[in-house]
Backbone of each chain as ProteinMPNN parsed JSONL, in Angstrom:
{"seq_chain_A": "ETAVFQTPNYHVTQVGNEVSFNCKQTLGHDTMYWYKQDSKKLLKIMFSYNNKQLIVNETVPRRFSPQSSDKAHLNLRIKSVEPEDSAVYLCASRRVTGQLYFGEGSKLTVL", "coords_chain_A": {"N_chain_A": [[-13.169, 16.065, 8.998], [-15.175, 16.046, 6.219], [-15.301, 18.181, 3.512], [-15.128, 18.515, 0.895], [-16.572, 16.979, -1.673], [-16.62, 14.115, -3.605], [-17.818, 12.305, -6.413], [-18.173, 9.563, -8.697], [-16.576, 7.391, -6.253], [-15.194, 5.268, -7.223], [-14.555, 3.941, -10.438], [-14.898, 1.789, -13.112], [-14.095, 1.173, -16.402], [-14.197, 0.803, -20.004], [-11.784, 1.172, -22.649], [-12.22, 4.039, -24.641], [-14.717, 4.776, -23.763], [-16.897, 7.275, -22.227], [-16.403, 9.267, -19.341], [-17.433, 10.804, -16.309], [-16.627, 12.829, -13.559], [-17.721, 14.134, -10.511], [-17.611, 17.036, -8.421], [-18.0, 18.747, -5.403], [-17.789, 21.507, -3.229], [-18.192, 22.636, 0.097], [-17.179, 24.759, 1.418], [-17.158, 27.369, 0.772], [-15.139, 28.438, -0.745], [-13.364, 30.196, -3.363], [-11.738, 29.112, -5.305], [-11.057, 26.191, -7.135], [-9.738, 22.914, -7.884], [-8.532, 20.32, -10.086], [-6.611, 17.501, -9.628], [-4.355, 14.982, -10.78], [-3.462, 11.821, -9.659], [-1.047, 9.482, -9.973], [-0.093, 5.962, -10.229], [2.255, 5.904, -8.84], [1.924, 7.718, -6.922], [2.378, 10.331, -7.604], [1.449, 13.713, -7.778], [-0.266, 15.731, -9.947], [-1.194, 18.844, -11.199], [-4.153, 19.566, -13.0], [-6.327, 21.252, -13.808], [-7.51, 24.519, -12.89], [-9.973, 26.475, -11.379], [-11.321, 29.678, -10.791], [-13.876, 31.073, -9.194], [-15.73, 30.164, -11.183], [-14.24, 30.696, -13.458], [-11.806, 29.583, -15.722], [-8.496, 29.311, -14.772], [-6.085, 28.022, -14.64], [-4.632, 25.768, -16.786], [-3.174, 23.034, -17.31], [-0.97, 21.137, -19.437], [-2.902, 18.952, -20.697], [-4.449, 16.113, -22.271], [-6.835, 16.711, -24.925], [-9.172, 15.336, -24.559], [-9.91, 15.609, -21.977], [-12.035, 17.612, -20.066], [-12.924, 20.299, -18.048], [-15.787, 21.3, -16.105], [-17.768, 23.85, -14.874], [-20.419, 24.906, -12.947], [-21.022, 26.644, -10.95], [-19.273, 28.392, -8.325], [-18.959, 26.489, -6.398], [-18.939, 24.009, -7.504], [-17.123, 21.747, -9.489], [-16.68, 19.852, -12.168], [-15.338, 16.997, -13.909], [-14.82, 15.867, -17.096], [-14.122, 13.1, -19.145], [-13.663, 12.395, -22.351], [-13.117, 10.21, -24.131], [-11.829, 7.575, -22.893], [-8.454, 6.488, -22.217], [-6.002, 3.866, -21.686], [-3.893, 4.957, -20.172], [-5.135, 6.806, -18.647], [-5.938, 5.737, -16.323], [-6.025, 6.24, -12.956], [-6.014, 8.1, -9.857], [-8.264, 10.659, -9.398], [-8.207, 13.753, -8.02], [-10.085, 16.174, -6.407], [-9.958, 19.538, -5.303], [-10.297, 22.346, -3.084], [-9.483, 25.785, -2.434], [-8.325, 27.863, 0.168], [-7.958, 31.429, 0.647], [-5.544, 31.833, 1.843], [-3.945, 29.894, 0.85], [-4.113, 27.229, 1.585], [-4.996, 23.954, 0.689], [-7.888, 21.927, 0.365], [-8.655, 18.641, 0.067], [-10.708, 16.271, -1.705], [-11.824, 12.85, -1.312], [-11.078, 11.477, -3.497], [-11.363, 10.062, -6.816], [-11.218, 7.035, -8.159], [-10.106, 5.841, -11.155], [-10.299, 3.147, -13.351], [-9.177, 1.872, -16.291], [-9.949, -0.485, -18.591]], "CA_chain_A": [[-14.444, 16.53, 8.486], [-15.122, 16.143, 4.774], [-15.994, 19.349, 2.996], [-15.011, 18.417, -0.552], [-17.249, 15.719, -1.948], [-16.408, 13.611, -4.958], [-18.534, 11.095, -6.84], [-18.121, 8.39, -7.825], [-15.262, 7.134, -5.67], [-14.54, 4.278, -8.07], [-15.21, 3.725, -11.73], [-14.182, 0.897, -14.017], [-14.691, 1.308, -17.722], [-13.362, 0.299, -21.1], [-11.182, 2.163, -23.536], [-13.123, 4.688, -25.585], [-15.945, 5.249, -23.115], [-16.879, 8.599, -21.606], [-16.504, 9.229, -17.885], [-17.546, 12.101, -15.635], [-16.459, 12.876, -12.113], [-18.331, 15.334, -9.944], [-17.0, 17.565, -7.205], [-18.701, 19.857, -4.765], [-17.191, 21.93, -1.964], [-19.121, 23.39, 0.946], [-16.342, 25.634, 2.235], [-17.301, 28.755, 0.335], [-13.922, 28.896, -1.425], [-13.549, 30.648, -4.749], [-10.852, 28.403, -6.223], [-11.11, 24.733, -7.103], [-8.727, 22.262, -8.721], [-8.448, 18.889, -10.321], [-5.279, 16.927, -9.679], [-4.272, 13.57, -11.14], [-2.454, 11.116, -8.883], [-0.787, 8.221, -10.666], [0.158, 4.791, -9.383], [3.435, 6.188, -8.014], [1.488, 8.752, -5.974], [2.71, 11.667, -8.079], [0.298, 14.609, -7.89], [-0.059, 16.738, -10.99], [-2.366, 19.689, -11.395], [-4.728, 19.516, -14.333], [-7.092, 22.476, -14.047], [-7.893, 25.325, -11.745], [-11.038, 27.438, -11.638], [-11.575, 30.675, -9.771], [-15.211, 31.647, -9.357], [-16.239, 29.684, -12.475], [-13.356, 31.038, -14.561], [-10.625, 28.746, -15.839], [-7.287, 30.112, -14.607], [-4.923, 27.183, -14.881], [-4.919, 24.629, -17.642], [-1.914, 22.401, -17.648], [-0.994, 20.398, -20.69], [-3.586, 17.67, -20.602], [-5.092, 15.781, -23.56], [-8.095, 17.405, -25.198], [-10.334, 14.539, -24.143], [-10.269, 16.046, -20.636], [-12.637, 18.943, -20.041], [-13.565, 20.66, -16.782], [-17.07, 21.986, -16.235], [-18.132, 24.504, -13.626], [-21.717, 25.576, -12.998], [-20.893, 27.724, -9.977], [-17.948, 28.294, -7.691], [-18.91, 25.35, -5.478], [-18.925, 22.767, -8.277], [-16.178, 21.609, -10.597], [-16.724, 18.479, -12.647], [-14.316, 16.619, -14.89], [-15.305, 14.91, -18.089], [-13.126, 12.5, -20.023], [-14.502, 12.07, -23.497], [-12.829, 8.871, -24.662], [-10.729, 7.23, -22.003], [-7.333, 5.677, -22.666], [-5.448, 3.109, -20.542], [-3.038, 5.803, -19.325], [-5.976, 7.663, -17.799], [-6.144, 5.055, -15.047], [-5.388, 7.029, -11.908], [-6.962, 8.697, -8.91], [-8.479, 12.07, -9.691], [-8.477, 14.445, -6.763], [-10.628, 17.523, -6.471], [-9.559, 20.311, -4.131], [-10.635, 23.766, -3.065], [-8.386, 26.511, -1.796], [-8.522, 29.093, 0.926], [-7.149, 32.542, 0.135], [-4.209, 31.726, 2.427], [-3.185, 28.907, 0.09], [-4.354, 25.859, 2.016], [-5.881, 23.141, -0.14], [-8.681, 20.881, 0.978], [-8.882, 17.635, -0.956], [-11.714, 15.235, -1.561], [-11.265, 11.519, -1.103], [-10.55, 10.975, -4.757], [-12.153, 9.186, -7.689], [-10.261, 6.13, -8.783], [-10.536, 5.39, -12.482], [-9.582, 2.017, -13.933], [-9.545, 1.701, -17.706], [-9.578, -1.841, -19.018]], "C_chain_A": [[-14.35, 16.751, 6.986], [-15.93, 17.333, 4.318], [-15.87, 19.438, 1.488], [-15.495, 17.017, -0.916], [-17.065, 15.327, -3.408], [-17.269, 12.371, -5.208], [-18.239, 10.818, -8.304], [-16.721, 8.23, -7.239], [-14.471, 6.124, -6.496], [-15.303, 4.166, -9.377], [-14.313, 2.853, -12.595], [-14.876, 0.964, -15.365], [-13.729, 0.792, -18.787], [-12.843, 1.442, -21.956], [-12.227, 2.708, -24.508], [-14.402, 5.206, -24.975], [-15.77, 6.655, -22.544], [-17.11, 8.451, -20.107], [-16.652, 10.654, -17.344], [-17.371, 11.931, -14.14], [-17.004, 14.203, -11.61], [-17.639, 15.739, -8.652], [-17.777, 18.76, -6.703], [-17.98, 20.198, -3.476], [-18.159, 22.838, -1.214], [-18.385, 24.381, 1.835], [-16.472, 27.104, 1.842], [-16.061, 29.309, -0.351], [-14.218, 29.294, -2.858], [-12.788, 29.799, -5.759], [-10.928, 26.9, -6.027], [-10.144, 24.156, -8.126], [-9.11, 20.821, -9.017], [-6.975, 18.517, -10.415], [-5.397, 15.475, -10.115], [-3.157, 12.951, -10.304], [-2.253, 9.737, -9.504], [-0.439, 7.113, -9.671], [1.383, 4.971, -8.484], [3.168, 7.314, -7.023], [1.856, 10.173, -6.413], [1.446, 12.483, -8.292], [0.597, 15.67, -8.935], [-1.339, 17.524, -11.193], [-2.843, 19.585, -12.842], [-5.411, 20.846, -14.657], [-7.305, 23.226, -12.739], [-8.952, 26.338, -12.181], [-11.111, 28.408, -10.469], [-12.917, 31.32, -10.061], [-15.768, 31.396, -10.76], [-15.363, 30.027, -13.672], [-12.135, 30.121, -14.556], [-9.382, 29.609, -15.727], [-6.011, 29.317, -14.781], [-5.362, 26.003, -15.718], [-3.595, 24.031, -18.066], [-2.062, 21.614, -18.94], [-1.604, 19.032, -20.458], [-4.234, 17.384, -21.951], [-6.456, 16.44, -23.694], [-9.313, 16.626, -24.747], [-10.757, 14.867, -22.7], [-10.896, 17.436, -20.709], [-13.302, 19.196, -18.698], [-14.867, 21.394, -17.057], [-17.45, 22.562, -14.884], [-19.438, 25.258, -13.782], [-21.766, 26.747, -12.031], [-19.623, 27.483, -9.198], [-17.831, 27.121, -6.724], [-18.791, 24.01, -6.199], [-17.881, 22.824, -9.383], [-16.143, 20.143, -10.999], [-15.636, 18.251, -13.692], [-14.885, 15.563, -15.82], [-14.135, 14.4, -18.914], [-13.889, 11.886, -21.18], [-14.318, 10.641, -23.998], [-11.588, 8.348, -23.935], [-9.7, 6.322, -22.668], [-6.762, 4.94, -21.456], [-4.607, 3.979, -19.611], [-3.828, 6.778, -18.449], [-6.288, 6.995, -16.461], [-5.335, 5.759, -13.967], [-6.452, 7.383, -10.879], [-7.048, 10.175, -9.231], [-8.961, 12.756, -8.419], [-8.965, 15.867, -7.026], [-10.201, 18.247, -5.192], [-10.12, 21.717, -4.232], [-9.589, 24.48, -2.223], [-8.85, 27.737, -1.045], [-7.644, 30.191, 0.343], [-5.735, 32.498, 0.683], [-3.349, 30.678, 1.725], [-3.458, 27.47, 0.465], [-5.351, 25.158, 1.108], [-6.622, 22.128, 0.709], [-9.044, 19.9, -0.13], [-10.102, 16.775, -0.645], [-11.021, 13.888, -1.407], [-10.715, 10.897, -2.382], [-11.542, 10.103, -5.504], [-11.175, 8.32, -8.457], [-10.831, 5.591, -10.087], [-9.652, 4.229, -12.938], [-10.088, 1.82, -15.351], [-9.029, 0.353, -18.174], [-9.207, -1.882, -20.496]], "O_chain_A": [[-13.538, 17.553, 6.526], [-17.095, 17.485, 4.684], [-16.441, 20.335, 0.868], [-14.905, 16.013, -0.519], [-17.325, 16.114, -4.319], [-17.425, 11.513, -4.339], [-18.07, 11.758, -9.082], [-15.781, 8.879, -7.699], [-13.24, 6.12, -6.477], [-16.528, 4.281, -9.417], [-13.131, 3.141, -12.784], [-16.096, 0.828, -15.456], [-12.6, 0.401, -18.494], [-13.407, 2.536, -21.972], [-13.001, 1.962, -25.107], [-15.109, 5.997, -25.6], [-14.654, 7.154, -22.399], [-17.905, 7.622, -19.663], [-16.055, 11.59, -17.875], [-17.905, 11.0, -13.538], [-16.776, 15.255, -12.207], [-17.149, 14.901, -7.896], [-18.158, 19.654, -7.459], [-17.6, 19.309, -2.715], [-18.842, 23.68, -1.798], [-18.897, 24.796, 2.875], [-15.94, 27.979, 2.525], [-15.94, 30.522, -0.522], [-15.165, 28.816, -3.483], [-13.145, 29.765, -6.937], [-10.872, 26.4, -4.903], [-9.778, 24.813, -9.101], [-9.895, 20.199, -8.303], [-6.203, 19.117, -11.162], [-6.405, 14.817, -9.857], [-2.048, 13.481, -10.243], [-3.179, 8.926, -9.552], [-0.484, 7.3, -8.456], [1.53, 4.27, -7.482], [4.087, 7.801, -6.364], [1.658, 11.121, -5.652], [0.487, 12.012, -8.905], [1.576, 16.409, -8.831], [-2.422, 16.957, -11.339], [-2.044, 19.524, -13.777], [-5.101, 21.483, -15.665], [-7.282, 22.653, -11.649], [-8.827, 26.973, -13.229], [-10.981, 28.016, -9.309], [-13.075, 32.028, -11.056], [-16.222, 32.323, -11.431], [-15.711, 29.68, -14.801], [-11.51, 29.909, -13.517], [-9.218, 30.55, -16.504], [-4.956, 29.893, -15.047], [-6.339, 25.323, -15.4], [-2.977, 24.459, -19.041], [-3.166, 21.455, -19.46], [-0.921, 18.082, -20.076], [-4.538, 18.313, -22.699], [-7.142, 16.691, -22.703], [-10.385, 17.205, -24.571], [-11.829, 14.456, -22.256], [-10.346, 18.335, -21.345], [-14.139, 18.41, -18.254], [-15.033, 22.026, -18.101], [-17.456, 21.857, -13.875], [-19.563, 26.137, -14.635], [-22.47, 27.728, -12.269], [-18.96, 26.465, -9.396], [-16.732, 26.792, -6.277], [-18.565, 22.984, -5.558], [-17.771, 23.811, -10.111], [-15.637, 19.297, -10.26], [-15.096, 19.192, -14.272], [-15.364, 14.515, -15.389], [-13.269, 15.169, -19.329], [-14.675, 10.957, -20.992], [-15.301, 9.948, -24.258], [-10.455, 8.643, -24.316], [-10.016, 5.515, -23.541], [-7.008, 5.342, -20.319], [-4.604, 3.767, -18.398], [-3.258, 7.482, -17.616], [-6.845, 7.631, -15.566], [-4.111, 5.859, -14.058], [-7.621, 7.02, -11.01], [-6.031, 10.862, -9.326], [-9.978, 12.386, -7.832], [-8.346, 16.641, -7.757], [-10.098, 17.634, -4.129], [-10.386, 22.218, -5.325], [-8.901, 23.866, -1.407], [-9.647, 28.536, -1.536], [-6.689, 29.906, -0.379], [-4.818, 33.053, 0.077], [-2.149, 30.588, 1.985], [-3.068, 26.564, -0.272], [-6.413, 25.697, 0.796], [-6.069, 21.547, 1.642], [-9.657, 20.27, -1.132], [-10.474, 16.581, 0.512], [-9.794, 13.802, -1.375], [-9.978, 9.911, -2.342], [-12.434, 9.492, -4.916], [-10.409, 8.802, -9.291], [-11.894, 4.971, -10.114], [-8.424, 4.318, -12.914], [-11.283, 1.625, -15.578], [-7.827, 0.089, -18.155], [-8.87, -2.945, -21.019]]}, "seq_chain_B": "QQQVRQSPQSLTVWEGETAILNCSYEDSTFNYFPWYQQFPGEGPALLISIRSVSDKKEDGRFTIFFNKREKKLSLHITDSQPGDSATYFCAALSGSFNKLTFGAGTRLAVCP", "coords_chain_B": {"N_chain_B": [[10.57, 18.887, -15.562], [11.398, 18.949, -12.255], [10.282, 20.782, -9.733], [10.024, 20.703, -7.014], [11.605, 18.723, -4.77], [11.765, 15.648, -3.023], [13.142, 13.727, -0.364], [13.954, 10.94, 1.777], [12.738, 8.58, -0.709], [11.326, 6.555, 0.469], [10.887, 5.669, 3.897], [11.688, 4.026, 6.872], [11.049, 3.76, 10.251], [11.445, 3.057, 13.783], [8.908, 2.774, 16.255], [8.63, 5.573, 18.343], [11.014, 6.728, 17.561], [12.632, 9.524, 15.836], [11.473, 10.725, 12.821], [12.795, 11.991, 9.831], [12.073, 13.981, 7.172], [12.913, 15.155, 4.033], [13.031, 18.088, 1.921], [13.436, 20.013, -1.013], [13.702, 22.929, -3.106], [13.458, 24.827, -6.193], [12.537, 27.225, -7.268], [12.772, 30.525, -6.48], [10.688, 32.19, -5.943], [8.783, 30.879, -4.526], [6.87, 30.924, -1.585], [5.345, 29.806, 0.349], [4.927, 26.873, 2.144], [3.413, 24.01, 2.452], [2.918, 20.913, 4.182], [1.586, 17.827, 3.354], [-0.353, 15.064, 4.421], [-1.038, 11.786, 3.538], [-3.198, 9.092, 3.714], [-3.76, 5.663, 2.722], [-6.307, 5.36, 0.265], [-7.46, 7.766, 0.809], [-7.765, 11.354, 0.36], [-5.064, 13.784, 0.19], [-4.222, 15.524, 3.229], [-3.846, 18.586, 4.902], [-1.075, 18.936, 6.984], [0.894, 20.488, 8.343], [2.267, 23.764, 7.951], [4.48, 26.291, 6.565], [5.653, 29.636, 6.228], [7.823, 31.587, 4.163], [9.007, 33.572, 5.626], [9.586, 32.629, 8.062], [11.683, 30.433, 10.052], [11.194, 28.179, 11.385], [8.585, 25.986, 12.357], [6.31, 24.722, 14.58], [4.199, 22.082, 15.623], [2.864, 20.3, 17.883], [4.019, 17.065, 17.69], [5.175, 17.477, 15.285], [7.46, 19.244, 13.302], [8.624, 21.831, 11.251], [11.603, 22.688, 9.671], [13.173, 25.364, 8.143], [15.254, 26.52, 5.597], [15.994, 29.21, 3.979], [18.04, 30.273, 2.45], [19.408, 28.076, 1.45], [17.376, 26.889, 0.16], [15.922, 24.769, 1.252], [13.981, 22.487, 3.186], [12.755, 20.688, 6.037], [10.836, 18.088, 7.509], [10.238, 17.126, 10.727], [9.318, 14.411, 12.616], [8.688, 13.702, 15.725], [8.911, 11.143, 18.302], [7.669, 9.007, 16.828], [4.72, 7.344, 15.722], [2.899, 4.29, 15.021], [0.531, 5.007, 13.73], [1.307, 7.174, 12.276], [2.201, 6.289, 9.923], [2.231, 6.797, 6.575], [1.952, 8.578, 3.439], [3.896, 11.397, 2.817], [3.72, 14.606, 1.596], [5.59, 17.268, 0.389], [4.967, 20.588, -0.477], [4.796, 23.542, -2.56], [4.102, 26.987, -2.933], [3.763, 29.809, -4.963], [3.366, 33.302, -4.637], [2.818, 34.539, -6.97], [1.561, 32.795, -8.624], [-1.125, 30.52, -9.143], [-1.1, 27.874, -8.413], [-0.377, 24.954, -6.566], [2.614, 23.318, -6.174], [3.64, 20.021, -6.021], [5.89, 17.782, -4.323], [7.302, 14.488, -4.945], [6.694, 12.879, -2.855], [7.156, 11.149, 0.299], [7.211, 7.957, 1.548], [6.339, 6.897, 4.594], [6.97, 4.511, 7.043], [6.152, 3.334, 10.159], [7.321, 1.23, 12.486], [6.027, -0.902, 15.0]], "CA_chain_B": [[11.383, 19.612, -14.58], [10.797, 18.774, -10.951], [10.601, 21.991, -8.984], [10.045, 20.364, -5.601], [12.181, 17.379, -4.636], [11.682, 15.084, -1.689], [13.951, 12.55, -0.072], [14.07, 9.81, 0.858], [11.5, 8.143, -1.348], [10.637, 5.819, 1.525], [11.599, 5.726, 5.165], [11.136, 3.171, 7.925], [11.58, 4.032, 11.582], [10.775, 2.331, 14.857], [8.048, 3.571, 17.113], [9.372, 6.361, 19.318], [12.134, 7.432, 16.93], [12.317, 10.731, 15.068], [11.544, 10.585, 11.368], [13.173, 13.247, 9.183], [11.714, 13.986, 5.759], [13.569, 16.306, 3.424], [12.413, 18.713, 0.757], [14.181, 21.144, -1.561], [12.977, 23.545, -4.214], [14.303, 25.606, -7.086], [11.964, 28.525, -7.595], [12.933, 31.433, -5.351], [9.441, 32.93, -5.683], [7.95, 30.103, -3.604], [6.888, 31.558, -0.273], [4.453, 29.089, 1.274], [5.305, 25.471, 2.022], [2.617, 23.108, 3.281], [3.158, 19.469, 4.121], [0.338, 17.091, 3.352], [-0.284, 13.667, 4.848], [-2.056, 11.012, 2.823], [-3.375, 7.683, 4.043], [-4.328, 4.913, 1.577], [-7.739, 5.49, 0.03], [-7.933, 9.096, 1.184], [-7.074, 12.464, -0.257], [-4.078, 14.412, 1.084], [-4.753, 16.468, 4.202], [-2.807, 19.474, 5.408], [-0.523, 18.54, 8.276], [1.557, 21.658, 8.919], [2.795, 24.6, 6.87], [5.373, 27.369, 6.975], [5.869, 30.696, 5.241], [9.256, 31.799, 3.976], [9.519, 34.557, 6.583], [9.916, 31.903, 9.288], [12.648, 29.35, 9.857], [10.754, 27.011, 12.139], [7.169, 25.938, 12.714], [6.114, 23.53, 15.392], [2.816, 21.75, 15.967], [2.906, 19.01, 18.566], [5.187, 16.242, 17.367], [5.604, 17.814, 13.922], [8.21, 20.497, 13.211], [9.272, 22.146, 9.975], [12.793, 23.539, 9.689], [13.239, 25.983, 6.825], [16.484, 27.244, 5.29], [15.683, 29.937, 2.754], [19.265, 30.479, 1.656], [19.735, 26.841, 0.74], [16.132, 26.408, -0.457], [15.664, 23.434, 1.788], [13.195, 22.378, 4.406], [12.599, 19.318, 6.504], [9.754, 17.805, 8.45], [10.659, 16.209, 11.766], [8.228, 13.803, 13.375], [9.283, 13.113, 16.927], [8.108, 10.103, 18.956], [6.838, 8.467, 15.746], [3.726, 6.342, 16.086], [2.435, 3.518, 13.86], [-0.514, 5.768, 13.05], [1.92, 8.191, 11.411], [2.543, 5.635, 8.657], [1.477, 7.456, 5.509], [2.797, 9.272, 2.477], [3.988, 12.818, 3.147], [4.045, 15.44, 0.441], [6.008, 18.654, 0.528], [4.43, 21.374, -1.593], [5.251, 24.929, -2.567], [3.211, 27.922, -3.618], [4.271, 31.147, -5.203], [2.309, 34.304, -4.614], [2.557, 34.982, -8.338], [0.836, 31.789, -9.368], [-2.293, 30.009, -8.456], [-1.066, 26.431, -8.292], [0.5, 24.362, -5.575], [3.469, 22.303, -6.791], [3.912, 18.969, -5.063], [6.976, 16.838, -4.495], [6.879, 13.123, -5.27], [6.241, 12.209, -1.645], [7.968, 10.203, 1.058], [6.37, 6.964, 2.206], [6.86, 6.628, 5.928], [6.433, 3.358, 7.768], [6.586, 3.319, 11.557], [7.14, -0.139, 12.982], [5.818, -0.955, 16.456]], "C_chain_B": [[10.687, 19.544, -13.223], [11.204, 19.951, -10.088], [10.679, 21.757, -7.492], [10.513, 18.913, -5.495], [12.086, 16.917, -3.195], [12.606, 13.884, -1.57], [13.807, 12.205, 1.409], [12.721, 9.48, 0.227], [10.649, 7.359, -0.35], [11.528, 5.769, 2.754], [10.891, 4.817, 6.159], [11.822, 3.507, 9.236], [10.835, 3.175, 12.595], [9.916, 3.313, 15.648], [8.892, 4.284, 18.165], [10.557, 7.133, 18.74], [11.653, 8.718, 16.245], [12.502, 10.46, 13.583], [11.852, 11.953, 10.767], [12.937, 13.128, 7.685], [12.228, 15.284, 5.149], [12.866, 16.796, 2.169], [13.31, 19.85, 0.286], [13.423, 21.687, -2.765], [13.92, 24.422, -5.014], [13.823, 27.046, -7.266], [12.014, 29.453, -6.381], [11.675, 32.265, -5.069], [8.494, 32.146, -4.78], [8.026, 30.726, -2.213], [5.973, 30.878, 0.745], [4.672, 27.608, 1.039], [4.454, 24.621, 2.969], [3.114, 21.67, 3.139], [1.798, 18.79, 4.243], [0.605, 15.637, 3.719], [-1.402, 12.907, 4.134], [-2.026, 9.554, 3.261], [-3.989, 6.979, 2.835], [-5.839, 5.099, 1.487], [-8.322, 6.839, 0.413], [-7.207, 10.151, 0.371], [-6.043, 13.037, 0.705], [-4.754, 15.404, 2.017], [-3.605, 17.3, 4.745], [-2.384, 19.057, 6.81], [0.038, 19.76, 9.012], [2.125, 22.465, 7.761], [3.682, 25.695, 7.438], [5.475, 28.387, 5.861], [7.346, 31.053, 5.245], [9.851, 32.84, 4.915], [9.937, 33.91, 7.894], [10.972, 30.843, 9.008], [12.267, 28.091, 10.624], [9.267, 27.126, 12.434], [6.931, 24.629, 13.421], [4.627, 23.335, 15.671], [2.819, 20.351, 16.563], [4.172, 18.254, 18.226], [5.778, 16.576, 16.0], [6.268, 19.193, 13.894], [8.79, 20.638, 11.819], [10.463, 23.041, 10.26], [13.0, 24.053, 8.273], [14.528, 26.783, 6.673], [16.308, 27.926, 3.935], [16.902, 30.069, 1.848], [19.586, 29.249, 0.824], [18.529, 26.262, 0.004], [15.836, 24.975, -0.033], [14.756, 23.529, 3.002], [13.075, 20.92, 4.778], [11.454, 19.248, 7.499], [10.273, 16.775, 9.439], [9.421, 15.716, 12.501], [8.86, 13.112, 14.572], [8.334, 12.092, 17.536], [7.13, 9.474, 17.945], [5.933, 7.347, 16.244], [3.316, 5.544, 14.839], [1.352, 4.229, 13.061], [0.009, 6.887, 12.169], [2.302, 7.602, 10.056], [1.628, 6.149, 7.552], [2.47, 7.971, 4.476], [2.741, 10.767, 2.778], [4.472, 13.59, 1.923], [4.466, 16.831, 0.902], [5.468, 19.401, -0.68], [4.912, 22.814, -1.474], [4.313, 25.777, -3.403], [3.909, 29.25, -3.778], [3.11, 32.126, -5.183], [1.917, 34.758, -6.001], [1.664, 34.025, -9.104], [-0.276, 31.21, -8.512], [-2.265, 28.506, -8.303], [-0.017, 25.997, -7.29], [1.283, 23.26, -6.26], [3.882, 21.292, -5.73], [5.199, 18.223, -5.385], [6.409, 15.451, -4.72], [6.452, 12.33, -4.044], [7.291, 11.323, -1.006], [7.01, 9.259, 1.77], [7.026, 6.589, 3.524], [6.17, 5.413, 6.524], [7.02, 3.394, 9.176], [6.267, 1.941, 12.123], [6.984, -0.142, 14.505], [6.893, -1.782, 17.135]], "O_chain_B": [[9.56, 20.008, -13.055], [12.38, 20.088, -9.749], [11.325, 22.522, -6.775], [9.9, 18.003, -6.053], [12.298, 17.693, -2.264], [12.823, 13.137, -2.524], [13.561, 13.097, 2.22], [11.693, 10.045, 0.6], [9.424, 7.48, -0.324], [12.755, 5.819, 2.66], [9.665, 4.831, 6.276], [13.05, 3.533, 9.31], [9.76, 2.643, 12.322], [10.181, 4.514, 15.69], [9.758, 3.678, 18.797], [11.047, 8.079, 19.356], [10.455, 8.962, 16.098], [13.566, 10.019, 13.148], [11.244, 12.955, 11.147], [13.528, 12.28, 7.016], [12.004, 16.37, 5.684], [12.205, 16.039, 1.459], [13.88, 20.572, 1.105], [12.605, 20.99, -3.366], [15.032, 24.725, -4.58], [14.63, 27.966, -7.399], [11.365, 29.189, -5.368], [11.613, 32.969, -4.061], [7.497, 32.697, -4.313], [9.114, 31.021, -1.719], [5.851, 31.34, 1.879], [4.616, 27.13, -0.094], [4.753, 24.531, 4.16], [3.657, 21.28, 2.106], [0.982, 19.124, 5.102], [1.64, 15.065, 3.376], [-2.557, 13.333, 4.128], [-0.999, 8.879, 3.194], [-4.657, 7.612, 2.017], [-6.555, 5.01, 2.485], [-9.535, 7.037, 0.35], [-6.168, 9.883, -0.231], [-6.131, 12.806, 1.911], [-5.737, 16.047, 1.647], [-2.523, 16.78, 5.015], [-3.213, 18.854, 7.697], [-0.312, 20.019, 10.164], [2.43, 21.91, 6.705], [3.644, 25.99, 8.633], [5.393, 28.04, 4.683], [8.036, 30.837, 6.242], [11.072, 32.976, 4.993], [10.562, 34.55, 8.739], [11.138, 30.406, 7.869], [12.937, 27.063, 10.522], [8.754, 28.207, 12.721], [7.299, 23.561, 12.93], [3.895, 24.292, 15.922], [2.782, 19.352, 15.845], [5.277, 18.75, 18.45], [6.792, 15.997, 15.611], [5.717, 20.174, 14.394], [9.37, 19.7, 11.272], [10.357, 24.025, 10.993], [13.003, 23.278, 7.317], [14.853, 27.62, 7.515], [16.453, 27.3, 2.885], [16.792, 29.983, 0.625], [19.98, 29.348, -0.338], [18.65, 25.256, -0.695], [15.544, 24.104, -0.852], [14.765, 24.515, 3.739], [13.267, 20.031, 3.948], [11.154, 20.201, 8.219], [10.696, 15.687, 9.05], [8.589, 16.504, 12.949], [9.49, 12.063, 14.438], [7.122, 12.148, 17.328], [5.923, 9.421, 18.184], [6.326, 6.521, 17.069], [3.379, 6.064, 13.726], [1.27, 4.066, 11.844], [-0.746, 7.485, 11.403], [2.684, 8.335, 9.144], [0.412, 5.959, 7.592], [3.681, 7.813, 4.63], [1.663, 11.329, 2.971], [5.49, 13.262, 1.312], [3.783, 17.476, 1.698], [5.512, 18.884, -1.796], [5.376, 23.242, -0.417], [3.801, 25.345, -4.436], [4.558, 29.751, -2.86], [2.013, 31.821, -5.65], [0.828, 35.296, -6.205], [1.074, 34.397, -10.118], [-0.324, 31.411, -7.299], [-3.314, 27.901, -8.081], [1.062, 26.579, -7.179], [0.694, 22.361, -6.861], [4.406, 21.657, -4.677], [5.56, 18.05, -6.549], [5.195, 15.251, -4.69], [5.91, 11.232, -4.171], [8.193, 10.815, -1.672], [6.116, 9.691, 2.497], [8.125, 6.036, 3.557], [4.944, 5.306, 6.51], [8.235, 3.476, 9.353], [5.107, 1.542, 12.225], [7.727, 0.54, 15.211], [6.875, -1.935, 18.356]]}, "name": "protein", "num_of_chains": 2, "seq": "ETAVFQTPNYHVTQVGNEVSFNCKQTLGHDTMYWYKQDSKKLLKIMFSYNNKQLIVNETVPRRFSPQSSDKAHLNLRIKSVEPEDSAVYLCASRRVTGQLYFGEGSKLTVLQQQVRQSPQSLTVWEGETAILNCSYEDSTFNYFPWYQQFPGEGPALLISIRSVSDKKEDGRFTIFFNKREKKLSLHITDSQPGDSATYFCAALSGSFNKLTFGAGTRLAVCP"}
C-alpha cells in the first residue's frame, strides 16, 4: 500500500535546467526525508524535516533546496542540474518508532 | 566513513536454500536495526527490524541474529524463493540522531 507519493517518477533534462520533485505522505508522520540513491544503489540522506522544520542537512550542493509547506509535504528543488545529479531521489516519512516509509522514487537523468 | 557495512555485495543461491546476509556497524549508540528490501523500480520497504535489547527476531522465513558485543548482525532467509530476489539494505538508527544510516546493500539472486 503506497502512502508516500512522489511526482514525477521520471524526468530527463539538460545540464543547467531547474527541476522540482514533489512528495506527499498520507501517514500523518511528523518527519520526512529526501534520500539520493546512485547508480550503485547507495542511499545517502540529503535532508530531513520535522513538522516543517529542517533538522538534518547533509553536505549537499547549494543548488539543492528542500521546501515544506506543511508536515505532509516535502519537495526538492534543484536549481541548476549537473550530470552528477543523475540518480533516483527517494522521499520517505518516519514513524516515531523509527520505521521509514519510502515512495517509489523520482529518477532524474541529466543529459 | 562507512558506518554500516554489508557483505557480500552480491549473493546467488538456489531456490530452497538459506541465504545469509551480513551487516556490521561501528557506532555503539545505534540501537535500532531495520532491514529493507528493494525491488527494481521501487522504493525500499521495511522487511524486518530488531532493537539492540534483543538478539534474535523472527518473521516467517526471515530471521535477524544480532550480536551486540561484536556489533554484527545477519539476516537469514530460509527456503529462499525466486521472488526474494532483490537488494537488501541493513540500516541503523541512533536514538540521539534523527537519521537512518544505510549500508551499501546486498543484491540477492535466487535461482529456480
